[in-house]
Kinemage of the C-alpha trace (Angstrom):
@kinemage 1
@onewidth
@group {chain A} dominant
@subgroup {mainchain}
@vectorlist {calphas} color= white
{ca met a 1} P 233.474 103.373 -60.210
{ca lys a 2} L 237.024 102.368 -60.882
{ca ser a 3} L 237.668 98.913 -62.292
{ca gly a 4} L 237.973 96.252 -59.643
{ca glu a 5} L 235.623 98.076 -57.284
{ca ile a 6} L 232.271 96.654 -56.329
{ca lys a 7} L 229.510 97.812 -58.639
{ca val a 8} L 226.334 98.887 -56.891
{ca glu a 9} L 223.206 97.657 -58.673
{ca asp a 10} L 221.139 100.394 -60.289
{ca thr a 11} L 217.743 99.203 -59.102
{ca glu a 12} L 214.568 100.903 -57.938
{ca ala a 13} L 214.974 99.243 -54.522
{ca asn a 14} L 218.471 100.741 -54.151
{ca arg a 15} L 217.198 104.138 -55.335
{ca gln a 16} L 214.542 104.075 -52.608
{ca ile a 17} L 217.180 103.260 -49.972
{ca cys a 18} L 219.454 105.951 -51.410
{ca met a 19} L 216.808 108.655 -51.206
{ca lys a 20} L 216.440 108.122 -47.445
{ca tyr a 21} L 219.985 109.483 -47.195
{ca cys a 22} L 220.468 111.667 -50.272
{ca gly a 23} L 217.066 113.248 -49.711
{ca ser a 24} L 218.174 114.568 -46.329
{ca cys a 25} L 221.858 115.142 -47.199
{ca pro a 26} L 222.873 118.819 -46.828
{ca thr a 27} L 225.179 118.619 -49.867
{ca tyr a 28} L 222.404 117.110 -51.998
{ca lys a 29} L 219.901 119.775 -50.898
{ca his a 30} L 222.308 122.742 -51.092
{ca asn a 31} L 223.349 121.879 -54.644
{ca ser a 32} L 219.855 120.817 -55.849
{ca leu a 33} L 221.401 117.570 -57.079
{ca gly a 34} L 217.989 116.054 -57.796
{ca lys a 35} L 217.751 118.447 -60.750
{ca ser a 36} L 220.959 117.199 -62.434
{ca glu a 37} L 221.515 113.723 -63.840
{ca pro a 38} L 221.752 111.127 -62.513
{ca gly a 39} L 219.745 112.722 -59.675
{ca ala a 40} L 220.356 109.983 -57.077
{ca leu a 41} L 222.112 106.659 -56.463
{ca phe a 42} L 225.426 108.219 -57.468
{ca cys a 43} L 227.380 105.174 -56.236
{ca ala a 44} L 225.739 103.161 -59.050
{ca arg a 45} L 225.060 105.813 -61.685
{ca gly a 46} L 228.102 108.079 -61.462
{ca lys a 47} L 228.718 111.577 -60.183
{ca ser a 48} L 226.271 114.411 -60.688
{ca cys a 49} L 226.337 116.444 -63.877
{ca ala a 50} L 225.744 119.609 -61.833
{ca pro a 51} L 228.189 122.373 -62.863
{ca ser a 52} L 229.857 122.241 -59.445
{ca val a 53} L 229.161 120.558 -56.146
{ca lys a 54} L 230.030 122.372 -52.932
{ca glu a 55} L 230.314 119.878 -50.081
{ca val a 56} L 228.250 120.788 -47.050
{ca asn a 57} L 228.243 117.349 -45.425
{ca cys a 58} L 228.292 113.745 -46.655
{ca tyr a 59} L 225.741 111.122 -45.667
{ca cys a 60} L 227.124 108.336 -47.907
{ca pro a 61} L 228.882 106.418 -45.078
{ca ala a 62} L 225.598 106.206 -43.132
{ca cys a 63} L 223.712 104.691 -46.079
{ca glu a 64} L 222.741 101.009 -46.029
{ca ile a 65} L 224.015 100.652 -49.611
{ca phe a 66} L 227.443 101.972 -48.593
{ca asp a 67} L 227.715 99.323 -45.874
{ca lys a 68} L 226.113 96.473 -47.844
{ca asn a 69} L 228.515 96.958 -50.771
{ca asn a 70} L 231.625 97.631 -48.666
{ca leu a 71} L 232.158 100.999 -50.338
{ca ala a 72} L 235.310 102.803 -49.304
{ca ile a 73} L 234.714 106.490 -50.056
{ca gly a 74} L 231.838 108.907 -49.725
{ca arg a 75} L 230.733 111.916 -51.759
{ca phe a 76} L 229.705 109.836 -54.758
{ca cys a 77} L 227.732 112.849 -55.949
{ca asp a 78} L 230.961 114.648 -56.910
{ca arg a 79} L 233.613 111.909 -57.223
{ca asp a 80} L 234.044 109.010 -59.616
């Protein structure tokens, strides 16, 4: 996250919410992002360490965490 942006808490509760969306996200599945750190909750933990991420679709804007924290962009799995 860039300075001045809202920081999403890296909690187990947020990870569980995240996985409802990441777990069904076509980009997450296509790129096997669960196998590369941080594996989930990218909006709190940073982008994936996968060698490359090919966007198939983005479920971030539908996520409760996205709305609750007033996040402005999606695709946290491949963007800072």
